[in-house]
C-alpha positions as CSV (number, residue, x, y, z in Angstrom):
1,G,-95.3,25.4,65.6
2,S,-98.4,25.3,67.8
3,S,-96.7,23.0,70.3
4,T,-94.0,25.5,71.1
5,K,-93.7,27.6,74.2
6,A,-93.7,30.7,72.0
7,F,-97.0,29.8,70.4
8,A,-98.6,29.1,73.8
9,E,-97.4,32.4,75.1
10,W,-98.6,34.3,72.0
11,A,-102.0,32.5,72.2
12,E,-102.3,33.5,75.9
13,R,-101.5,37.1,75.1
14,I,-104.1,37.5,72.4
15,G,-106.8,36.3,74.9
16,K,-108.8,34.2,72.5
17,P,-108.5,30.8,70.8
18,A,-105.6,30.6,68.4
19,I,-105.2,28.3,65.3
20,D,-102.0,27.0,63.9
21,D,-100.8,27.2,60.4
22,G,-102.2,23.9,59.4
23,Q,-105.7,24.7,60.7
24,A,-105.5,28.1,58.9
25,A,-104.6,26.3,55.7
26,V,-107.6,24.0,56.0
27,I,-109.9,26.9,56.7
28,G,-108.5,28.6,53.6
29,E,-109.2,25.6,51.5
30,M,-112.7,25.3,52.8
31,A,-113.4,29.0,52.1
32,A,-112.0,28.6,48.6
33,S,-114.4,25.6,48.0
34,V,-117.4,27.7,49.2
35,R,-116.4,30.6,47.0
36,A,-115.9,28.3,44.0
37,H,-119.5,26.8,44.4
38,P,-121.7,28.9,42.0
39,I,-124.8,28.8,44.2
40,A,-123.0,29.3,47.5
41,A,-121.1,32.2,45.9
42,E,-124.4,33.8,44.8
43,L,-126.0,33.4,48.2
44,L,-123.0,35.0,49.9
45,A,-122.4,37.7,47.3
46,D,-124.3,40.4,49.3
47,G,-125.5,40.7,52.9
48,V,-124.3,40.9,56.5
49,A,-122.5,38.4,58.5
50,E,-123.0,37.3,62.2
51,R,-126.0,39.4,62.8
52,V,-127.2,39.2,66.4
53,V,-131.0,39.3,66.7
54,R,-132.9,39.9,70.0
55,C,-136.6,40.0,70.5
56,E,-139.5,38.5,72.3
57,C,-140.6,35.1,70.9
58,A,-143.3,32.8,72.4
59,G,-143.2,34.7,75.6
60,H,-139.4,34.5,76.1
61,R,-136.6,37.0,75.6
62,C,-134.6,35.4,72.8
63,Q,-131.4,35.9,70.9
64,G,-129.7,34.3,67.9
65,R,-126.6,35.0,65.9
66,V,-127.5,34.5,62.2
67,D,-124.5,33.5,60.1
68,W,-125.5,35.5,57.0
69,I,-128.5,37.5,55.9
70,N,-128.8,38.4,52.2
71,P,-131.5,40.9,51.4
72,A,-131.8,39.7,47.7
73,P,-135.2,38.2,46.8
74,G,-135.3,34.4,47.3
75,I,-132.1,34.3,49.4
76,G,-132.7,35.4,53.0
77,I,-130.9,33.5,55.7
78,V,-127.8,31.5,54.9
79,D,-126.2,29.2,57.5
80,L,-122.7,27.8,57.0
81,K,-122.1,24.3,58.4
82,T,-119.1,22.1,58.3
83,C,-119.4,18.3,58.0
84,E,-117.3,15.2,57.7
85,C,-118.9,14.1,54.4
86,L,-121.6,15.8,52.3
87,D,-123.0,12.4,51.5
88,W,-124.2,12.2,55.1
89,F,-125.1,15.8,55.5
90,E,-128.9,15.4,55.4
91,G,-128.7,12.9,58.2
92,D,-126.4,15.2,60.2
93,A,-128.9,18.0,59.7
94,R,-131.6,15.8,61.3
95,A,-129.3,14.6,64.1
96,F,-128.2,18.1,65.0
97,N,-131.6,19.7,64.6
98,Y,-130.5,22.3,62.1
99,V,-134.0,22.8,60.9
100,N,-135.1,23.8,64.5
101,Q,-132.2,26.2,64.8
102,L,-132.9,27.8,61.4
103,A,-136.7,27.9,62.1
104,F,-135.8,29.8,65.3
105,Y,-133.7,32.3,63.4
106,R,-136.4,32.7,60.8
107,A,-139.0,33.3,63.6
108,L,-136.8,35.9,65.3
109,L,-136.3,37.8,62.1
110,A,-140.0,37.6,61.2
111,Q,-140.8,39.2,64.6
112,I,-138.6,42.2,63.7
113,W,-139.1,42.5,59.9
114,R,-142.6,41.0,59.6
115,V,-141.6,38.8,56.8
116,E,-140.6,35.1,56.6
117,L,-137.3,34.8,54.8
118,P,-136.1,31.8,52.8
119,V,-133.5,29.7,54.5
120,H,-130.4,28.0,52.9
121,I,-127.6,25.9,54.3
122,V,-124.1,25.9,52.8
123,A,-122.2,22.9,54.0
124,V,-118.5,22.2,53.4
125,E,-116.5,19.2,54.2
126,K,-113.7,19.5,56.8
127,R,-111.5,17.1,54.9
128,E,-110.2,17.1,51.4
129,P,-111.5,17.5,48.8
130,H,-113.6,20.0,50.9
131,R,-116.7,19.6,48.7
132,T,-119.4,22.2,49.2
133,G,-123.2,21.7,48.8
134,V,-126.2,24.0,49.2
135,W,-129.6,23.1,50.5
136,L,-132.8,25.2,50.5
137,I,-135.1,24.3,53.5
138,E,-138.7,24.1,52.3
139,P,-141.0,26.5,54.2
140,R,-143.3,23.7,55.4
141,I,-140.3,22.0,57.0
142,L,-139.3,25.3,58.7
143,D,-143.0,25.6,59.9
144,E,-142.8,22.2,61.4
145,G,-139.5,23.1,63.1
146,Q,-141.0,26.3,64.4
147,Q,-144.0,24.4,65.8
148,L,-141.6,22.1,67.7
149,N,-139.6,25.1,68.9
150,E,-142.8,26.8,70.2
151,M,-143.8,23.5,72.0
152,A,-140.4,23.5,73.6
153,M,-140.8,27.1,74.7
154,D,-144.2,26.3,76.1
155,E,-142.6,23.4,78.0
156,L,-139.9,25.8,79.3
157,T,-142.5,28.2,80.6
158,Q,-144.2,25.3,82.4
159,C,-140.9,24.1,83.9
160,R,-140.1,27.5,85.1
161,R,-143.5,27.9,86.6
162,T,-143.6,24.6,88.4
163,G,-139.9,24.0,89.1
164,I,-140.3,20.5,87.6
165,W,-137.7,19.8,84.8
166,P,-138.5,16.4,83.2
167,T,-135.5,14.6,81.6
168,R,-137.7,12.4,79.3
169,F,-135.8,9.4,80.8
170,E,-137.9,9.0,83.9
171,S,-139.2,5.5,82.9
172,L,-137.3,2.3,82.5
173,R,-136.0,1.8,79.0
174,R,-134.9,-1.4,77.2
175,I,-132.2,-2.1,74.7
176,E,-133.4,-5.0,72.5
177,R,-132.4,-6.6,69.3
178,P,-134.3,-5.1,66.3
């Protein structure tokens, strides 16, 4: 088991994070759910995984690791996310700024390939029944995300130039009843 001395010694020898049998089983169930979803299976049927992309973007040297790129028309970038519950995934996507992340990947690839790819998210629950869902992010939403990213990179340029790094919490805030 993962709490034994032997497991700890083995994990140390391999030099990277190790998972136990239970975690491996859950990952296997999640993978099976993704493969069983007809749209997710189609998106992931062809392509390359974990592609590192490096280029200049908005005056900054940038890098991203794209989960999956499928060259088939209409597919493009596919990002795999895990979540607690698919029913809440769209809220999670907003809370964790997934659109900004994927707009960034799309912008990097557009710099290199001179084409804006479609972007999909495949989300799978971490708990049984490990439901899988697929979302296509509309281009106008990605454009808005890219605009916010470019504003953030402009702000980064300014911060580096001036040495002033605002926290956005400089003023007094209040907690009040709604």
